[in-house]
C-alpha positions, 0 to 999 in steps of 0.5 A: 414224624408220624407213624400210623398202624391200622389193623384189619381182619381177613375181610379187610374190616378195620379192627384198630388203629394207632397213631404215633408221633415223635413228640409227646401230646402235651400242649405245654411241651414244645415239640422241638424241645421235648427231650429237655422237658423229659430229662427234667422230669424222668431219669433216663439218659437213653430216651431221645427223638431217634429211639422214641415214639409217643402214642397220640391216638388209639381206637379199637373195636371194644371186643378186641381191644387187648389184642389190637393194643398188643398187635399195634405195639408189636407192629410198631416196634417191628416197623421201626428197627431203632425204636426202643421206647413207646410212651403214652402221655395221659392227663393228670386226672385221667386213666387210660383204657384198661388194655392201654394201662396193661401195656403202659405203666406210669 
């Protein structure tokens, strides 16, 4: 499943965009088996494919990045009533943009 959220201003100009999928964007993880992969690494009996999404793609105009980040996450939770978790998978030697790091904690 894919959920794409695009923010626009009053002039209908695109301010930001986020794309969410129901599996982590980690090449080594089988899309159909990610729950067992997750359970092996993290302590959480509540995370499953029905209540979780993974942020795969995010872009924003740089001057509005924090506001866009907050609004895209808020809109995602409002659009999917059963959603409890949104995850961001970041490669080991990378750091997310500051606004994403503000919302997504390791």
